[in-house]
N, C-alpha and C positions, 0 to 999 in steps of 0.2 A: 082304422089303423093307418098310419102313414108310412109303414115299411121299416121303421126303426127297430121293431122287435126282431126281425130276422138278423140284423147286424148284431144286436145284443146277444141273441142266442148263439150266433156263430162264435163270437168272442168267448162266451161262457163255455161252449163245447170245446174250444181249443184249450182253455184252462183245465177243464176236467179230463180230457182225453188227449194228453200230450203224446205226440208220436203216431196217432191213429188218424191219418189224413182222410181216409175213406169215410169215417164217421162224421167229420166236419163237413165234407163235401155233401154228404147226404142231408145233413141238417140245413145247409143253405138251400138246397133244392126243395126240401119239404116246406120251408118257411116262405118261399116265394109264392106269389099268387098263382093259383092253378091255371093251367092252360097256356102258359107262356112258352113260346119257342125260344130258340137260342138268342135271337135279337131282342125279344121281349125281356128276357132275363137280364141281358146286358143293359138295356134301357132302365129297368127297375133298379139294378145296382148303381148305375150312374146317378139317378135321382135320389136314392136313399143316402148314398155317400155324400152327395152335395148337401143334402139336408142336415147331415151330421155336422158339417162345418159351420152351419148358421145357428146352431142351438146355443142358448145361453148356459152358463154353468148350472143354474137351477134346473133347467130342462134336462141337462145331461145327468144330474144327480137323480132326477126322477126315473130316467131310463136305466140308471145303474152303471154309467160309464164315467171314467175320468176324462179330463180334457185331453190328456195325452192319448188315451185309447181312441177317442173320437177322432182326433186329428190323424192318427196313424191309419185308421180304417177309412176316413174320408179322403185321404190322399192316395189311396190305392187306385190303380187303373181299373176300369169297369170290367175288364176281361179276367181279372184275378179274383179268386175265391177268397 
């Protein structure tokens, strides 16, 4: 896996559980590779979000994201969930 599944699951959890930020935060942490510290998690987010910005429309469709969703998530700073 290249880490895009955690971004997709985070977006999906935000759609399903609007207003419950604790559930979305937990989903992000559960989907990150195990054993990461704070800086490792930041590094992981930075790289997966950069990868989103380089995907083609066909690849985004395979992941289940629109171009707008991928751009919005990809442009987030690495410290934001």
